[in-house]
VOVEXDREN-116194 format. One record per residue (C-alpha): residue in three letters; x, y, z. Coordinates in pm, whole numbers, plus 50000, padded with zeros to 5 digits. Layout:
BEGIN
+------+-------+-------+-------+
| type |    px |    py |    pz |
+------+-------+-------+-------+
|  ALA |     X |     Y |     Z |
...
+------+-------+-------+-------+
This chain:
BEGIN
+------+-------+-------+-------+
| type |    px |    py |    pz |
+------+-------+-------+-------+
|  MET | 50000 | 50000 | 50000 |
|  ASP | 50133 | 50349 | 49911 |
|  LYS | 50264 | 50515 | 50220 |
|  HIS | 50088 | 50833 | 50107 |
|  SER | 49753 | 50672 | 50037 |
|  ASN | 49435 | 50655 | 50242 |
|  ILE | 49562 | 50884 | 50515 |
|  ARG | 49297 | 50947 | 50775 |
|  LYS | 49353 | 51225 | 51023 |
|  THR | 49111 | 51350 | 51287 |
|  ALA | 49315 | 51616 | 51470 |
|  PRO | 49165 | 51967 | 51462 |
|  ALA | 49330 | 52230 | 51247 |
|  LEU | 49637 | 52383 | 51407 |
|  ILE | 49519 | 52738 | 51361 |
|  TYR | 49166 | 52875 | 51384 |
|  LEU | 49156 | 53201 | 51196 |
|  PRO | 49011 | 53508 | 51368 |
|  LEU | 48671 | 53540 | 51203 |
|  LEU | 48589 | 53173 | 51241 |
|  PHE | 48700 | 53187 | 51606 |
|  LEU | 48463 | 53474 | 51673 |
|  PHE | 48182 | 53290 | 51494 |
|  LEU | 48227 | 52986 | 51712 |
|  MET | 48237 | 53181 | 52037 |
|  SER | 47912 | 53297 | 52195 |
|  CYS | 47894 | 53497 | 52521 |
|  GLY | 48242 | 53377 | 52614 |
|  GLU | 48152 | 53013 | 52551 |
|  ASP | 48380 | 52813 | 52317 |
|  ARG | 48147 | 52636 | 52072 |
|  ARG | 48409 | 52488 | 51836 |
|  GLU | 48329 | 52131 | 51944 |
|  GLU | 47966 | 52185 | 51863 |
|  TYR | 48055 | 52257 | 51499 |
|  TYR | 48324 | 51991 | 51469 |
|  GLU | 48118 | 51751 | 51256 |
|  GLU | 48018 | 52029 | 51015 |
|  THR | 48372 | 52156 | 50965 |
|  LYS | 48594 | 51849 | 51001 |
|  VAL | 48622 | 51766 | 50629 |
|  ASP | 48734 | 52118 | 50540 |
|  ARG | 48982 | 52121 | 50828 |
|  TRP | 49116 | 51785 | 50713 |
|  ILE | 49160 | 51923 | 50360 |
|  GLU | 49350 | 52223 | 50494 |
|  LYS | 49585 | 52020 | 50709 |
|  THR | 49653 | 51760 | 50439 |
|  MET | 49723 | 52020 | 50170 |
|  LEU | 49950 | 52232 | 50389 |
|  GLN | 50154 | 51923 | 50474 |
|  ASN | 50174 | 51740 | 50140 |
|  TYR | 50089 | 51968 | 49847 |
|  TYR | 50393 | 52022 | 49625 |
|  TRP | 50322 | 52394 | 49595 |
|  TYR | 50208 | 52446 | 49955 |
|  LYS | 50409 | 52769 | 49960 |
|  GLU | 50193 | 52894 | 49672 |
|  ILE | 49873 | 52854 | 49872 |
|  PRO | 49712 | 53197 | 49915 |
|  SER | 49779 | 53362 | 50247 |
|  THR | 49576 | 53228 | 50538 |
|  ASP | 49570 | 53576 | 50692 |
|  LYS | 49213 | 53589 | 50567 |
|  ALA | 48962 | 53378 | 50755 |
|  LEU | 48860 | 53060 | 50579 |
|  ASN | 48498 | 52955 | 50569 |
|  TYR | 48509 | 52600 | 50708 |
|  PHE | 48138 | 52564 | 50637 |
|  MET | 48192 | 52570 | 50261 |
|  ALA | 48120 | 52255 | 50062 |
|  PRO | 48445 | 52054 | 50050 |
|  ASP | 48470 | 52063 | 49671 |
|  GLN | 48458 | 52445 | 49681 |
|  PHE | 48685 | 52472 | 49984 |
|  PHE | 48951 | 52256 | 49812 |
|  GLN | 48983 | 52505 | 49524 |
|  TYR | 49118 | 52770 | 49762 |
|  PHE | 49442 | 52575 | 49809 |
|  LEU | 49536 | 52523 | 49443 |
|  SER | 49837 | 52699 | 49297 |
|  LYS | 49834 | 52859 | 48954 |
|  LYS | 50132 | 52633 | 48877 |
|  ASP | 49905 | 52330 | 48920 |
|  GLY | 49771 | 52226 | 48579 |
|  LYS | 49733 | 52405 | 48248 |
|  ILE | 49564 | 52710 | 48102 |
|  LYS | 49342 | 52595 | 47815 |
|  HIS | 49109 | 52819 | 47617 |
|  GLY | 49168 | 53092 | 47874 |
|  LYS | 49064 | 52876 | 48170 |
|  HIS | 49275 | 52714 | 48442 |
|  TYR | 49246 | 52335 | 48459 |
|  PRO | 49428 | 52208 | 48771 |
|  TYR | 49568 | 51855 | 48791 |
|  SER | 49484 | 51824 | 49160 |
|  TYR | 49122 | 51736 | 49222 |
|  ILE | 48869 | 51625 | 49482 |
|  GLU | 48592 | 51368 | 49456 |
|  GLU | 48300 | 51269 | 49671 |
|  LEU | 48314 | 50894 | 49723 |
|  ASN | 48013 | 50681 | 49630 |
|  ALA | 47858 | 50985 | 49463 |
|  THR | 47649 | 50953 | 49149 |
|  THR | 47818 | 51251 | 48986 |
|  GLU | 48096 | 51192 | 48736 |
|  THR | 48452 | 51203 | 48870 |
|  ARG | 48780 | 51187 | 48689 |
|  SER | 48926 | 50838 | 48663 |
|  LEU | 49153 | 50639 | 48437 |
|  SER | 48849 | 50514 | 48254 |
|  ASN | 48475 | 50482 | 48304 |
|  THR | 48427 | 50107 | 48326 |
|  GLU | 48112 | 50090 | 48537 |
|  ASN | 47871 | 50244 | 48286 |
|  SER | 48025 | 50270 | 47941 |
|  TYR | 47945 | 50224 | 47572 |
|  GLY | 48308 | 50115 | 47529 |
|  PHE | 48472 | 50341 | 47274 |
|  GLU | 48686 | 50653 | 47259 |
|  PHE | 48636 | 50921 | 46998 |
|  ALA | 48745 | 51254 | 46856 |
|  SER | 48487 | 51524 | 46791 |
|  TYR | 48506 | 51754 | 46491 |
|  SER | 48308 | 52067 | 46413 |
|  ASN | 48305 | 52368 | 46188 |
|  LYS | 48402 | 52710 | 46321 |
|  GLU | 48045 | 52787 | 46423 |
|  MET | 48035 | 52473 | 46643 |
|  GLN | 47756 | 52331 | 46428 |
|  ASN | 47741 | 51983 | 46278 |
|  ILE | 47958 | 51809 | 46536 |
|  TYR | 48081 | 51478 | 46399 |
|  LEU | 48253 | 51203 | 46597 |
|  ARG | 48529 | 50973 | 46483 |
|  VAL | 48597 | 50644 | 46658 |
|  LEU | 48956 | 50613 | 46785 |
|  TYR | 48929 | 50264 | 46928 |
|  VAL | 48666 | 50020 | 47052 |
|  ILE | 48702 | 49818 | 47372 |
|  PRO | 48649 | 49442 | 47320 |
|  ASP | 48326 | 49289 | 47453 |
|  SER | 48169 | 49631 | 47503 |
|  PRO | 47832 | 49757 | 47373 |
|  ALA | 48014 | 49940 | 47091 |
|  HIS | 48199 | 49622 | 46995 |
|  GLN | 47876 | 49424 | 47010 |
|  ALA | 47715 | 49675 | 46769 |
|  GLY | 48003 | 49644 | 46521 |
|  LEU | 48150 | 49991 | 46570 |
|  GLN | 48506 | 50011 | 46435 |
|  ARG | 48805 | 50242 | 46456 |
|  GLY | 48774 | 50514 | 46192 |
|  ASP | 48394 | 50510 | 46176 |
|  TRP | 48231 | 50852 | 46156 |
|  ILE | 47917 | 50918 | 46365 |
|  ILE | 47713 | 51211 | 46238 |
|  ALA | 47386 | 51175 | 46431 |
|  ILE | 47249 | 51004 | 46744 |
|  ASN | 46885 | 50900 | 46762 |
|  LYS | 46837 | 51099 | 46439 |
|  GLU | 46944 | 51419 | 46616 |
|  GLU | 47244 | 51639 | 46550 |
|  ILE | 47525 | 51574 | 46795 |
|  ASP | 47573 | 51836 | 47066 |
|  ASN | 47749 | 51851 | 47403 |
|  SER | 47461 | 51681 | 47581 |
|  TRP | 47502 | 51376 | 47357 |
|  ILE | 47878 | 51384 | 47411 |
|  ASN | 47820 | 51390 | 47788 |
|  GLN | 47595 | 51086 | 47760 |
|  LEU | 47867 | 50903 | 47569 |
|  PHE | 48106 | 50995 | 47851 |
|  ASN | 47877 | 50895 | 48137 |
|  GLY | 47669 | 50614 | 47988 |
|  GLY | 47299 | 50576 | 47926 |
|  GLY | 47039 | 50373 | 47741 |
|  ALA | 47056 | 50216 | 47396 |
|  ILE | 47114 | 50466 | 47114 |
|  ASP | 47091 | 50463 | 46736 |
|  VAL | 47397 | 50608 | 46566 |
|  GLN | 47422 | 50719 | 46206 |
|  LEU | 47752 | 50613 | 46054 |
|  ALA | 47929 | 50779 | 45762 |
|  HIS | 48249 | 50768 | 45559 |
|  TYR | 48468 | 51033 | 45403 |
|  ASP | 48440 | 51069 | 45025 |
|  ASN | 48781 | 51173 | 44892 |
|  GLU | 48649 | 51288 | 44556 |
|  GLU | 48373 | 51504 | 44699 |
|  GLN | 48577 | 51592 | 45009 |
|  THR | 48277 | 51550 | 45233 |
|  ILE | 48136 | 51308 | 45489 |
|  VAL | 47864 | 51085 | 45343 |
|  PRO | 47606 | 50887 | 45549 |
|  THR | 47621 | 50508 | 45521 |
|  GLN | 47429 | 50291 | 45767 |
|  GLN | 47259 | 50320 | 46104 |
|  ILE | 47344 | 50084 | 46389 |
|  THR | 47216 | 50047 | 46744 |
|  LEU | 47449 | 50058 | 47042 |
|  PRO | 47311 | 49859 | 47339 |
|  ALA | 47277 | 50040 | 47671 |
|  ALA | 47596 | 50130 | 47851 |
|  ARG | 47712 | 49873 | 48107 |
|  ALA | 48015 | 49758 | 48303 |
|  ILE | 48310 | 49676 | 48079 |
|  GLU | 48671 | 49568 | 48118 |
|  ASP | 48915 | 49822 | 47976 |
|  ASN | 49236 | 49622 | 47947 |
|  PRO | 49520 | 49872 | 47886 |
|  VAL | 49720 | 49609 | 47695 |
|  TYR | 49501 | 49683 | 47396 |
|  THR | 49673 | 49503 | 47108 |
|  HIS | 50015 | 49393 | 46992 |
|  ASN | 50185 | 49271 | 46677 |
|  ILE | 50519 | 49144 | 46550 |
|  ILE | 50637 | 49238 | 46200 |
|  ALA | 50913 | 49026 | 46049 |
|  HIS | 51146 | 49202 | 45803 |
|  THR | 51466 | 49094 | 45630 |
|  ASN | 51692 | 49261 | 45885 |
|  TYR | 51450 | 49351 | 46163 |
|  THR | 51184 | 49199 | 46382 |
|  ILE | 50956 | 49481 | 46494 |
|  GLY | 50743 | 49455 | 46805 |
|  TYR | 50436 | 49675 | 46845 |
|  LEU | 50227 | 49743 | 47154 |
|  ALA | 49925 | 49974 | 47191 |
|  TYR | 49910 | 50044 | 47564 |
|  ASN | 49624 | 50275 | 47661 |
|  HIS | 49668 | 50345 | 48033 |
|  PHE | 49908 | 50249 | 48312 |
|  THR | 49693 | 50032 | 48538 |
|  PRO | 49826 | 49725 | 48727 |
|  GLY | 49501 | 49527 | 48728 |
|  LYS | 49123 | 49520 | 48730 |
|  LYS | 49097 | 49645 | 49088 |
|  GLU | 49314 | 49738 | 49382 |
|  GLY | 49553 | 49458 | 49474 |
|  ASP | 49517 | 49288 | 49134 |
|  SER | 49816 | 49283 | 48897 |
|  SER | 49667 | 49094 | 48601 |
|  TYR | 49740 | 49372 | 48349 |
|  ASP | 50100 | 49404 | 48465 |
|  GLN | 50128 | 49027 | 48439 |
|  GLU | 50005 | 49045 | 48082 |
|  LEU | 50287 | 49290 | 48004 |
|  ARG | 50537 | 49046 | 48150 |
|  LYS | 50393 | 48762 | 47944 |
|  LEU | 50411 | 48972 | 47628 |
|  SER | 50774 | 49059 | 47698 |
|  LYS | 50858 | 48688 | 47682 |
|  GLU | 50672 | 48651 | 47352 |
|  PHE | 50859 | 48948 | 47203 |
|  LYS | 51191 | 48804 | 47322 |
|  GLU | 51117 | 48454 | 47192 |
|  LYS | 51025 | 48596 | 46849 |
|  GLY | 51356 | 48785 | 46832 |
|  VAL | 51217 | 49139 | 46847 |
|  ASN | 51504 | 49386 | 46805 |
|  GLU | 51310 | 49705 | 46721 |
|  PHE | 51004 | 49829 | 46907 |
|  VAL | 50712 | 50064 | 46846 |
|  LEU | 50525 | 50167 | 47162 |
|  ASP | 50189 | 50327 | 47089 |
|  LEU | 50101 | 50573 | 47367 |
|  ARG | 49896 | 50818 | 47160 |
|  TYR | 49576 | 50746 | 47362 |
|  ASN | 49749 | 50694 | 47698 |
|  ASN | 49676 | 50967 | 47956 |
|  GLY | 49890 | 50805 | 48223 |
|  GLY | 49828 | 50619 | 48546 |
|  TYR | 50030 | 50432 | 48805 |
|  ILE | 50403 | 50483 | 48842 |
|  SER | 50452 | 50112 | 48919 |
|  SER | 50320 | 50007 | 48577 |
|  ALA | 50532 | 50274 | 48407 |
|  SER | 50837 | 50143 | 48593 |
|  LEU | 50760 | 49788 | 48483 |
|  LEU | 50736 | 49895 | 48119 |
|  CYS | 51072 | 50074 | 48147 |
|  GLU | 51226 | 49761 | 48297 |
|  ILE | 51103 | 49559 | 47997 |
|  LEU | 51215 | 49801 | 47726 |
|  ALA | 51543 | 49942 | 47856 |
|  PRO | 51886 | 49821 | 47744 |
|  ALA | 52039 | 49563 | 47976 |
|  SER | 52316 | 49814 | 48056 |
|  ALA | 52062 | 50023 | 48251 |
|  LYS | 52034 | 49750 | 48514 |
|  ASN | 52037 | 49889 | 48869 |
|  ASN | 52087 | 50245 | 48745 |
|  VAL | 51864 | 50537 | 48846 |
|  LEU | 51528 | 50531 | 48668 |
|  PHE | 51382 | 50851 | 48817 |
|  TYR | 51379 | 51087 | 49111 |
|  LEU | 51068 | 51213 | 49288 |
|  LYS | 51104 | 51565 | 49427 |
|  TYR | 50859 | 51635 | 49712 |
|  ASN | 50807 | 51956 | 49909 |
|  ASP | 51053 | 52045 | 50185 |
|  LYS | 50828 | 51900 | 50457 |
|  HIS | 50884 | 51549 | 50321 |
|  LYS | 51137 | 51340 | 50516 |
|  ASN | 51318 | 51259 | 50191 |
|  PRO | 51251 | 51553 | 49955 |
|  PHE | 51450 | 51400 | 49665 |
|  GLU | 51366 | 51030 | 49651 |
|  GLU | 51560 | 50799 | 49420 |
|  GLN | 51417 | 50499 | 49237 |
|  ARG | 51642 | 50259 | 49044 |
|  PHE | 51566 | 49999 | 48782 |
|  ASN | 51457 | 49689 | 48970 |
|  GLU | 51449 | 49340 | 48820 |
|  SER | 51197 | 49227 | 49079 |
|  TRP | 50930 | 49441 | 48905 |
|  ASN | 50961 | 49217 | 48601 |
|  LYS | 50946 | 48880 | 48773 |
|  GLY | 50778 | 48648 | 48523 |
|  GLY | 50887 | 48866 | 48230 |
|  VAL | 51212 | 48947 | 48049 |
|  ASN | 51414 | 49252 | 47954 |
|  LEU | 51421 | 49310 | 47577 |
|  ASP | 51761 | 49484 | 47585 |
|  LEU | 51666 | 49743 | 47323 |
|  ASN | 51894 | 50024 | 47209 |
|  ARG | 51621 | 50225 | 47037 |
|  LEU | 51250 | 50286 | 47093 |
|  TYR | 50990 | 50443 | 46866 |
|  VAL | 50699 | 50601 | 47056 |
|  LEU | 50373 | 50708 | 46889 |
|  THR | 50231 | 51017 | 47061 |
|  SER | 49949 | 51270 | 47058 |
|  ASN | 49840 | 51556 | 47284 |
|  ALA | 49657 | 51290 | 47488 |
|  SER | 49990 | 51123 | 47574 |
|  ALA | 50052 | 51240 | 47928 |
|  SER | 50204 | 51188 | 48273 |
|  ALA | 50318 | 50823 | 48300 |
|  SER | 50352 | 50809 | 47921 |
|  GLU | 50585 | 51108 | 47937 |
|  LEU | 50768 | 50954 | 48234 |
|  VAL | 50856 | 50653 | 48018 |
|  ILE | 50986 | 50880 | 47741 |
|  ASN | 51185 | 51099 | 47978 |
|  CYS | 51328 | 50825 | 48196 |
|  LEU | 51438 | 50595 | 47913 |
|  SER | 51601 | 50879 | 47715 |
|  PRO | 51929 | 50879 | 47916 |
|  TYR | 51981 | 50511 | 47831 |
|  MET | 51857 | 50467 | 47474 |
|  GLU | 51750 | 50652 | 47162 |
|  VAL | 51383 | 50744 | 47195 |
|  ILE | 51223 | 50860 | 46870 |
|  LEU | 50879 | 51023 | 46885 |
|  ILE | 50628 | 51011 | 46600 |
|  GLY | 50297 | 51196 | 46621 |
|  THR | 50205 | 51525 | 46785 |
|  GLN | 50321 | 51713 | 47095 |
|  THR | 50246 | 51549 | 47428 |
|  GLU | 50053 | 51710 | 47715 |
|  GLY | 50339 | 51804 | 47948 |
|  LYS | 50258 | 51654 | 48291 |
|  ASN | 50582 | 51611 | 48482 |
|  VAL | 50422 | 51578 | 48825 |
|  GLY | 50278 | 51304 | 49042 |
|  SER | 49979 | 51277 | 49273 |
|  THR | 49844 | 51042 | 49534 |
|  THR | 49516 | 50987 | 49717 |
|  TYR | 49418 | 51094 | 50067 |
|  THR | 49081 | 50986 | 50210 |
|  ASP | 48901 | 51143 | 50505 |
|  GLU | 48822 | 50939 | 50814 |
|  ASP | 48464 | 50869 | 50710 |
|  ASP | 48555 | 50762 | 50354 |
|  GLN | 48328 | 51033 | 50217 |
|  TRP | 48584 | 51246 | 50036 |
|  ALA | 48911 | 51181 | 49857 |
|  ILE | 49159 | 51443 | 49745 |
|  HIS | 49425 | 51385 | 49479 |
|  PRO | 49680 | 51665 | 49516 |
|  ILE | 50007 | 51701 | 49328 |
|  ILE | 50277 | 51593 | 49571 |
|  CYS | 50594 | 51571 | 49362 |
|  GLU | 50779 | 51652 | 49042 |
|  ILE | 50945 | 51373 | 48840 |
|  PHE | 51306 | 51385 | 48715 |
|  ASN | 51504 | 51135 | 48508 |
|  ALA | 51852 | 51004 | 48588 |
|  GLU | 52005 | 51322 | 48446 |
|  LYS | 51782 | 51521 | 48683 |
|  SER | 51588 | 51659 | 48391 |
|  SER | 51218 | 51741 | 48418 |
|  ASP | 51192 | 52000 | 48141 |
|  TYR | 50883 | 51870 | 47964 |
|  SER | 50614 | 52074 | 48134 |
|  GLN | 50512 | 52197 | 47788 |
|  GLY | 50521 | 51846 | 47644 |
|  PHE | 50761 | 51662 | 47417 |
|  THR | 50786 | 51774 | 47056 |
|  PRO | 50805 | 51469 | 46826 |
|  ASN | 51103 | 51403 | 46605 |
|  PHE | 50851 | 51350 | 46327 |
|  VAL | 50527 | 51547 | 46349 |
|  LEU | 50246 | 51339 | 46201 |
|  ASP | 49889 | 51427 | 46297 |
|  GLU | 49636 | 51151 | 46228 |
|  PHE | 49352 | 51395 | 46292 |
|  GLN | 49442 | 51583 | 45975 |
|  PHE | 49357 | 51277 | 45769 |
|  MET | 48988 | 51232 | 45712 |
|  ASP | 49020 | 50874 | 45586 |
|  ASP | 49254 | 50574 | 45625 |
|  PHE | 49208 | 50498 | 45994 |
|  TYR | 49328 | 50139 | 45993 |
|  ASP | 49313 | 49924 | 46306 |
|  LEU | 49580 | 49984 | 46568 |
|  GLY | 49867 | 49745 | 46502 |
|  ASP | 49787 | 49712 | 46131 |
|  PRO | 50109 | 49777 | 45934 |
|  LYS | 49904 | 50009 | 45708 |
|  GLU | 49792 | 50229 | 46001 |
|  LEU | 49930 | 50580 | 45950 |
|  LEU | 50169 | 50627 | 46242 |
|  PHE | 50275 | 50264 | 46273 |
|  ASN | 50334 | 50248 | 45898 |
|  PHE | 50564 | 50548 | 45915 |
|  ALA | 50754 | 50394 | 46209 |
|  ILE | 50803 | 50071 | 46012 |
|  HIS | 50942 | 50270 | 45720 |
|  LYS | 51177 | 50464 | 45947 |
|  ILE | 51310 | 50137 | 46085 |
|  THR | 51346 | 49956 | 45753 |
|  ASN | 51416 | 50244 | 45511 |
|  LYS | 51563 | 50524 | 45716 |
|  GLU | 51682 | 50727 | 45418 |
|  THR | 51367 | 50712 | 45205 |
|  ALA | 51097 | 50737 | 45474 |
|  THR | 50989 | 51101 | 45473 |
|  LEU | 50690 | 51286 | 45609 |
|  SER | 50637 | 51453 | 45272 |
|  ASN | 50555 | 51113 | 45126 |
|  ILE | 50293 | 51057 | 45393 |
|  TYR | 50130 | 51399 | 45370 |
|  SER | 50113 | 51376 | 44992 |
|  ARG | 49838 | 51119 | 45045 |
|  GLY | 49608 | 51407 | 45124 |
|  VAL | 49536 | 51623 | 45423 |
|  ASN | 49195 | 51782 | 45445 |
|  HIS | 49076 | 52057 | 45679 |
|  SER | 48792 | 52185 | 45464 |
|  THR | 48513 | 51967 | 45604 |
|  ALA | 48575 | 51979 | 45979 |
|  ASN | 48827 | 52077 | 46244 |
|  LEU | 48921 | 51878 | 46552 |
|  TYR | 48721 | 52005 | 46850 |
|  LYS | 48824 | 51776 | 47135 |
|  THR | 48855 | 51406 | 47217 |
|  SER | 48690 | 51184 | 47474 |
|  LEU | 49038 | 51124 | 47618 |
|  ASP | 49042 | 51478 | 47755 |
|  ARG | 48823 | 51374 | 48049 |
|  LYS | 49056 | 51104 | 48179 |
|  ALA | 49283 | 51120 | 48480 |
|  SER | 49609 | 51300 | 48466 |
|  PRO | 49922 | 51304 | 48679 |
|  VAL | 50139 | 51004 | 48756 |
|  ILE | 49980 | 50813 | 49044 |
|  ILE | 50244 | 50738 | 49306 |
|  ASN | 50215 | 50383 | 49440 |
|  LEU | 50564 | 50231 | 49445 |
|  HIS | 50587 | 50191 | 49822 |
+------+-------+-------+-------+
């Protein structure tokens, strides 16, 4: 169990600010105990954040009295630094967040598996935000979407014979009843999206979102290329389960037995997750010469007993698997590639050549953990550390710029299945491996890029969880 996780503290706040003190005093009588139950969650939030938050020094001055009767989700916002998160579209989106446990409202998580249609998508629109169209990025096996026959690359232009708007997108995020979706394809000659057939997606339900999505091995005259689409860093189906990590270990043996000597890691839809799974993947992919060397450092605030914590490569993480002893790694990226995905890129770079193909990554170089109040009603997930590689570099807060910028969202057609050698990004990686001199981006883009019909609006991946989740200890 993470030494930071599930901390339950009941001690009163160390300092009661003047206005609150006056409010709780009546005719000389101290009434703080009387209001303890109503204020204890907010006081727990304050104490936990002041002790553990990475930017606790950035917390606004507590010279002003805090209102401990505020709803916890509002009270939590007071403690967030402007350095926490990103500014997008003129609005601050912090990485730290709070959730009410067992609530019916949506909370951020690695994936919605309890009530899901089982597919991820990109949404496109014109400049006036009319005629929103969806494009399927991938479909989760044995899900309602899979059952209905939905496939990667399919366009959805209407739901229940209605134009798609944000309310429909929210239902796709959160789940709901059966829906009829109008499919379409892109006509290259007419440069427009043309309706095809209508299918029915069964009602959303519980699904299993295995992050080890698909893999392939491509044999070439001089190379054996391994491919893995890995969609989030999650050890297993639930806490204490390591079945997904074990699947990675099993795959490593298959790659080794087949003689894989070049590797393409597809992280374009991977928003991150647990640091333990990221460490395992590094252990599998790194050159053997990295053995026992520093993998990363975690820098905590100055209240931590070990503010700069070292973590080395550890063979015990990969028990049941093998190290592939690679000297080079190709990573497929997008702006959804974040946190633990970026940790893998950053932490392997000192030991091997890491070549990025795709678009710029998110830029999340920080880690969080979970603290739960004593009644298991609220959980907070504050940023508690910054992540550095063996060279003590953490300079990717604006994301990694790919060596080869290739944006699949600019291509209106040709969305082959992930792992198919004809799929755009994987195909380019194969050509870079096998024909380094002749594989150029100009050849790829000459196939046709089209912006005239629609522009990328956002993707369903935007809602997923963010910073590296610290759970090594």
